[in-house]
KOLTORMI-383207 format. One record per residue (C-alpha): residue in three letters; x, y, z; residue number from 1. Coordinates in pm, whole numbers, plus 50000, padded with zeros to 5 digits. Layout:
// residues N
> ALA_X_Y_Z_NUM
...
//
This chain:
// residues 414
> MET_92867_73400_33394_1
> LYS_92888_73744_33272_2
> SER_92563_73959_33420_3
> VAL_92343_74278_33303_4
> SER_92067_74429_33537_5
> VAL_91783_74558_33431_6
> PRO_91498_74776_33590_7
> SER_91117_74561_33656_8
> ARG_90823_74556_33724_9
> LEU_90735_74937_33794_10
> TRP_90444_74914_33886_11
> PHE_90442_74557_34130_12
> GLY_90751_74628_34357_13
> ASN_90994_74851_34084_14
> VAL_91273_74589_34136_15
> GLU_91617_74492_33947_16
> LYS_91647_74204_33709_17
> VAL_91957_74026_33712_18
> LEU_92099_73885_33354_19
> THR_92330_73626_33322_20
> PHE_92528_73563_33030_21
> PRO_92829_73278_32907_22
> ASP_93122_73480_32975_23
> ARG_93185_73389_32601_24
> TRP_92966_73562_32464_25
> ASP_93059_73997_32404_26
> ILE_92768_74172_32537_27
> ASP_92625_74527_32564_28
> SER_92473_74682_32802_29
> LEU_92284_74966_32583_30
> THR_92195_75232_32770_31
> SER_92109_75579_32786_32
> PRO_92264_75951_32979_33
> GLY_91939_76035_33156_34
> PHE_91860_75668_33328_35
> ASP_92199_75757_33532_36
> ARG_92029_76084_33660_37
> PRO_91908_76161_33940_38
> ALA_91577_76181_34078_39
> LEU_91412_76563_34198_40
> SER_91341_76693_34528_41
> ALA_90975_76742_34641_42
> GLU_91148_77078_34651_43
> GLU_91292_77082_34311_44
> ILE_90937_76958_34121_45
> ALA_90762_77252_34334_46
> GLY_91053_77510_34293_47
> LYS_90944_77422_33884_48
> ILE_90583_77375_33919_49
> MET_90515_77730_34065_50
> ASN_90772_77818_33842_51
> PRO_90595_77748_33469_52
> VAL_90849_77762_33153_53
> GLU_90642_78041_33021_54
> GLY_90272_78203_33058_55
> PRO_90138_78252_33443_56
> PRO_90193_78022_33764_57
> LEU_89944_77804_33797_58
> GLU_89797_77913_34062_59
> GLU_89709_78265_33849_60
> LEU_89533_78013_33647_61
> ALA_89314_77880_33909_62
> ARG_89211_78250_34047_63
> GLY_88840_78253_33976_64
> LYS_88791_77950_33867_65
> ARG_88474_77713_33846_66
> GLU_88539_77378_33796_67
> ALA_88899_77243_33779_68
> VAL_89002_76885_33620_69
> ILE_89390_76731_33653_70
> VAL_89401_76462_33365_71
> PHE_89699_76129_33460_72
> ASP_89832_75882_33227_73
> ASP_89755_75509_33298_74
> MET_89900_75265_33349_75
> THR_90109_75213_33014_76
> ARG_90316_75479_33143_77
> PRO_90571_75558_33464_78
> THR_90445_75895_33513_79
> PRO_90505_75908_33929_80
> VAL_90179_76123_33943_81
> SER_90153_76087_34299_82
> ALA_90546_76260_34340_83
> VAL_90318_76589_34067_84
> ALA_89982_76576_34197_85
> PRO_90041_76748_34571_86
> HIS_90190_77069_34413_87
> ILE_89962_77111_34165_88
> LEU_89691_77010_34429_89
> ASP_89832_77341_34639_90
> ALA_89840_77566_34416_91
> LEU_89495_77533_34317_92
> HIS_89369_77593_34684_93
> ARG_89599_77879_34754_94
> ALA_89369_77995_34428_95
> GLY_89096_77968_34672_96
> MET_88947_77626_34542_97
> LYS_88788_77365_34747_98
> LYS_88804_76988_34689_99
> GLU_88522_76957_34533_100
> GLN_88611_77208_34274_101
> ILE_88849_76911_34128_102
> ARG_88902_76641_33956_103
> PHE_89153_76343_33885_104
> LEU_89079_76244_33501_105
> TRP_89218_75933_33361_106
> ALA_89439_75962_33082_107
> LEU_89311_75625_32893_108
> GLY_89292_75710_32461_109
> SER_89125_75361_32388_110
> HIS_89268_75142_32701_111
> GLY_89073_74962_32930_112
> THR_88940_75091_33228_113
> CYS_89183_75095_33547_114
> ASP_89070_75046_33885_115
> MET_89117_75173_34289_116
> ILE_89401_74962_34312_117
> SER_89571_75084_34010_118
> ALA_89463_75422_34109_119
> ARG_89598_75386_34480_120
> LYS_89992_75308_34268_121
> LYS_89978_75625_34042_122
> LEU_89867_75828_34288_123
> GLY_89865_75828_34575_124
> ASP_89594_75708_34917_125
> HIS_89539_76072_34976_126
> ILE_89393_76150_34664_127
> VAL_89165_75834_34594_128
> GLU_89068_75950_34986_129
> HIS_88985_76335_34897_130
> TYR_88898_76366_34558_131
> VAL_88644_76249_34279_132
> VAL_88834_75968_34052_133
> HIS_88732_75926_33699_134
> ASN_88793_75714_33403_135
> HIS_88746_75828_33086_136
> ASP_88487_75673_32910_137
> ALA_88590_75638_32464_138
> PHE_88229_75541_32406_139
> GLN_87991_75814_32555_140
> ASN_88025_76079_32764_141
> LEU_88160_76300_32470_142
> GLN_88112_76656_32312_143
> TRP_88177_76731_31980_144
> VAL_88444_77064_31969_145
> GLY_88548_77130_31647_146
> ARG_88809_76972_31351_147
> THR_89174_77015_31308_148
> PRO_89275_77133_30976_149
> THR_89321_76723_30876_150
> GLY_88960_76706_30937_151
> VAL_89037_76439_31247_152
> ASP_88656_76467_31392_153
> LEU_88731_76603_31796_154
> TRP_88478_76449_32024_155
> ILE_88577_76439_32315_156
> ASN_88520_76366_32727_157
> ARG_88233_76583_32858_158
> GLU_88373_76605_33258_159
> PHE_88659_76729_33048_160
> MET_88525_76961_32850_161
> GLY_88248_77112_33173_162
> CYS_88568_77237_33347_163
> ASP_88714_77544_33255_164
> LEU_89038_77478_33434_165
> ARG_89154_77207_33259_166
> ILE_89564_77004_33330_167
> GLY_89763_76784_33268_168
> ILE_89988_76537_33403_169
> GLY_90239_76292_33213_170
> CYS_90584_76219_33083_171
> ILE_90803_76263_32718_172
> THR_90932_75960_32619_173
> ALA_91061_75841_32303_174
> HIS_90693_75693_32140_175
> VAL_90644_75481_31834_176
> HIS_90380_75679_31675_177
> VAL_90487_76087_31825_178
> GLY_90799_76088_31816_179
> PHE_90764_76235_32140_180
> SER_90522_76113_32368_181
> GLY_90432_76467_32618_182
> GLY_90251_76742_32548_183
> ALA_89871_76743_32448_184
> LYS_89903_76393_32383_185
> ILE_89732_76351_32740_186
> LEU_89412_76478_32546_187
> LEU_89415_76354_32208_188
> PRO_89383_76000_32194_189
> GLY_89385_76073_32600_190
> VAL_89107_76150_32725_191
> ALA_88907_76210_32344_192
> GLY_88580_75899_32141_193
> ILE_88660_75629_31985_194
> GLU_88568_75744_31613_195
> THR_88863_76033_31683_196
> ILE_89115_75771_31787_197
> ASN_89062_75568_31503_198
> GLN_89059_75905_31270_199
> PHE_89383_75980_31476_200
> HIS_89534_75664_31407_201
> ASN_89482_75718_31054_202
> GLN_89747_75941_31018_203
> MET_89999_75675_31034_204
> TYR_89936_75621_30684_205
> ARG_89912_75940_30597_206
> ASP_90311_76006_30553_207
> PRO_90482_75715_30723_208
> SER_90814_75891_30670_209
> ARG_90703_76208_30909_210
> THR_90546_75964_31143_211
> GLY_90718_75689_31453_212
> LEU_90998_75646_31701_213
> GLY_91226_75954_31780_214
> ARG_91108_76101_31488_215
> PHE_91028_76501_31674_216
> ASP_91083_76731_31440_217
> GLY_90719_76752_31166_218
> ASN_90579_76444_31302_219
> ILE_90196_76531_31203_220
> MET_90088_76273_31440_221
> ARG_90248_76524_31690_222
> ALA_90025_76823_31465_223
> GLU_89714_76636_31513_224
> CYS_89825_76637_31949_225
> ASP_89834_76977_31909_226
> ALA_89593_77166_31757_227
> ALA_89348_76899_31961_228
> GLY_89510_77048_32216_229
> ASP_89457_77442_32092_230
> ILE_89107_77350_32021_231
> ALA_88976_77177_32308_232
> GLY_89170_77425_32590_233
> LEU_89480_77271_32757_234
> HIS_89530_77535_33021_235
> PHE_89877_77372_33233_236
> LYS_90065_77061_33141_237
> VAL_90337_76927_33331_238
> ASP_90588_76709_33155_239
> CYS_90816_76495_33326_240
> LEU_91168_76279_33196_241
> ILE_91220_76005_33383_242
> ASN_91524_75748_33443_243
> ARG_91570_75341_33467_244
> ARG_91360_75347_33828_245
> GLY_91094_75535_33727_246
> GLU_91239_75843_33903_247
> ILE_91125_76254_33779_248
> THR_91504_76358_33686_249
> ASN_91338_76651_33543_250
> LEU_91006_76860_33428_251
> TYR_90890_77135_33234_252
> ALA_90528_77286_33371_253
> GLY_90337_77617_33203_254
> PRO_90166_77571_32842_255
> PHE_90171_77234_32689_256
> ARG_90311_77326_32339_257
> ALA_90643_77489_32512_258
> THR_90629_77236_32772_259
> HIS_90675_76944_32515_260
> ARG_90949_77138_32277_261
> MET_91178_77159_32556_262
> GLY_91117_76808_32676_263
> ALA_91153_76640_32346_264
> GLU_91436_76859_32351_265
> GLU_91604_76708_32627_266
> GLY_91457_76340_32526_267
> LYS_91659_76313_32234_268
> ASP_91965_76240_32437_269
> HIS_91831_76168_32761_270
> TYR_91645_75852_32596_271
> GLY_91894_75835_32311_272
> ILE_92122_75511_32275_273
> PRO_92363_75595_31980_274
> HIS_92332_75342_31692_275
> ALA_92403_74991_31692_276
> THR_92349_74684_31461_277
> GLY_92436_74308_31333_278
> TYR_92398_74154_31665_279
> ASP_92402_73800_31714_280
> ILE_92078_73821_32012_281
> ALA_91908_74173_32110_282
> VAL_91747_74099_32424_283
> CYS_91518_74384_32460_284
> ASN_91379_74474_32847_285
> ALA_90964_74621_32879_286
> TYR_90911_74760_33211_287
> GLY_90820_75137_33153_288
> ARG_90602_75038_32969_289
> ALA_90615_74663_33056_290
> ASN_90198_74654_32968_291
> GLU_90243_74701_32617_292
> SER_90559_74544_32575_293
> ALA_90499_74399_32239_294
> ILE_90644_74825_32108_295
> ALA_90993_74720_32198_296
> LEU_91025_74419_31900_297
> ILE_91089_74727_31748_298
> PHE_91383_74856_31889_299
> THR_91524_74432_31815_300
> LEU_91464_74431_31449_301
> SER_91644_74700_31422_302
> LEU_91959_74569_31639_303
> LEU_91953_74224_31447_304
> LYS_92186_74111_31175_305
> PRO_92017_74198_30894_306
> GLY_91843_73850_30699_307
> ALA_91680_73720_30959_308
> ALA_91982_73594_31118_309
> GLY_91944_73705_31518_310
> THR_91719_73581_31780_311
> GLY_91466_73855_31937_312
> VAL_91404_73866_32345_313
> LEU_91187_74031_32509_314
> VAL_91176_74086_32863_315
> CYS_90765_74115_32968_316
> ASP_90716_74104_33354_317
> ALA_90342_74301_33361_318
> PRO_90189_74064_33689_319
> ASP_89920_74244_33458_320
> GLY_89900_74131_33165_321
> GLN_89879_74386_32847_322
> VAL_89691_74684_32828_323
> PRO_89322_74602_32670_324
> HIS_89359_74818_32293_325
> TYR_89029_74889_32102_326
> VAL_89154_75018_31921_327
> MET_89534_74801_31815_328
> ARG_89442_74501_32011_329
> SER_89201_74178_31905_330
> TRP_88882_74093_32046_331
> GLY_88809_73824_31907_332
> THR_88920_73536_31675_333
> GLY_89094_73726_31379_334
> PHE_88947_74098_31422_335
> GLY_89017_74320_31660_336
> GLY_89005_74705_31672_337
> ARG_88993_74904_31331_338
> HIS_89347_74894_31323_339
> PHE_89383_74562_31425_340
> VAL_89624_74405_31169_341
> GLN_89525_74019_31214_342
> ARG_89945_73809_31180_343
> GLU_89919_73423_31116_344
> PRO_90170_73224_31163_345
> GLY_90515_73219_30958_346
> PHE_90539_73642_31004_347
> ILE_90839_73636_31234_348
> PRO_91059_73408_31055_349
> MET_91054_73657_30817_350
> LEU_91174_73906_31044_351
> MET_91466_73706_31280_352
> LYS_91573_73347_31282_353
> LYS_91332_73312_31648_354
> LEU_91211_73497_31901_355
> ILE_91216_73411_32245_356
> VAL_90944_73599_32521_357
> PHE_91016_73557_32868_358
> ASN_90722_73549_33084_359
> PRO_90653_73455_33397_360
> ARG_90266_73484_33351_361
> PRO_90190_73411_32984_362
> ASP_89937_73439_32804_363
> ARG_89788_73335_32480_364
> THR_89698_73696_32340_365
> MET_90001_73895_32448_366
> LEU_90176_73985_32125_367
> ASP_89839_74042_31954_368
> LEU_89947_74372_31852_369
> VAL_90319_74177_31621_370
> CYS_90258_73889_31600_371
> HIS_90116_73507_31648_372
> ILE_90217_73330_31937_373
> ASN_90335_73048_31785_374
> ASP_90593_73250_31632_375
> ALA_90723_73309_31995_376
> VAL_90864_73075_32151_377
> VAL_90737_73157_32564_378
> VAL_90908_73068_32809_379
> LYS_90837_73213_33242_380
> THR_91193_73198_33366_381
> TRP_91561_73280_33226_382
> GLN_91684_72990_33281_383
> GLU_91496_72863_33058_384
> THR_91538_73141_32813_385
> LEU_91951_73107_32848_386
> ASP_91928_72710_32763_387
> ILE_91793_72826_32380_388
> LEU_92017_73048_32316_389
> GLU_92372_72855_32478_390
> ARG_92168_72591_32228_391
> ASP_92210_72795_31958_392
> TYR_92485_72946_32035_393
> PRO_92703_72687_32138_394
> GLY_93003_72904_32029_395
> THR_93116_73317_32009_396
> ALA_92825_73596_32000_397
> LYS_92742_73903_32011_398
> ILE_92475_74036_32229_399
> ALA_92271_74394_32271_400
> VAL_92111_74383_32670_401
> VAL_91845_74714_32598_402
> GLU_91740_74827_32933_403
> ASP_91391_74933_32835_404
> GLY_91270_74927_32470_405
> THR_90930_75066_32524_406
> VAL_91057_75398_32599_407
> GLN_91420_75428_32509_408
> TYR_91522_75488_32084_409
> MET_91812_75442_31867_410
> LYS_91945_75803_31692_411
> ALA_92079_75769_31344_412
> PRO_92359_75664_31195_413
> ALA_92621_75920_31240_414
//
């Protein structure tokens, strides 16, 4: 048997999962250059934060400030915030700020709230036990700060706006809407109100050719994030690039436009996979964003043979399940958030021969972002997956395995 190892359970042990395949099949393991890069040391991380790519150091920005908020991404993102936040705190304390003047704020956007078990995983025990940590509430305690040039009303978290020093910690990965995450996306939709978030997602339909996975240049949804960052005031940002084990391989600190511009430029190679298609089977692993695993199906479709002739396999091992999403997911029988689209059985067969979902802890709503659960064959073990594939492909087959279809993207044809 042939085997391919993929990363799994980022926040639950961070282990390797070995997928096996028959010797008669041709297997392409599709990885990205950045996935095998080594992690930065603590000293290297500290050095990059103390020496921003543009603008004054954080310590200088912090002098004389009354209150500081550190906004950080939630469990749907792979950022190891605990590797960054202590260095941010060191700079604030050197500037004279006390711990009572500093708070942490989850950038949840329209996702569900996080508990303190998650906070300890994301921030580390020391921060949880010595600093205030708040969830963002998209439905109340908001402040109107203005409108973007396209008319999106900016209702922003009251605690965020109440601080005169606003810092963000996040990561840059390929993103299904804004091209690459990072930058001021930590603010919009991260700490925005639900109506603002709905208006922001309306931009998907204004010009679909200028949004989408890996589309950075001229992305109109990215422009909304940048406008919000300017209007609300995001003073300092740390944007990280991540390897296949969720470790920081590089980071950019400073003004959010500069960190995102430089990080996304590196991200084009770091997360990019050379263009490939025509596979009988595409196995897409969900790792960095395993609790938003359905987005990996976009990658799956681009790899398969055209004409609904291939089989997609989604590897989804997220013990905490799929993140509640107040905009995109279902919240009842046939209804959901403003941008939820109800899919009846029969949608997936128009796109591919079969969809297999390998999930050790499945539930009936886990695919509601993309399709009806009855369109998928759901199994709990890799052996069950392999049994189905061998039955459907008794001869030769061409297989693609994507290490993390939730953060990688496929480059355009040469």
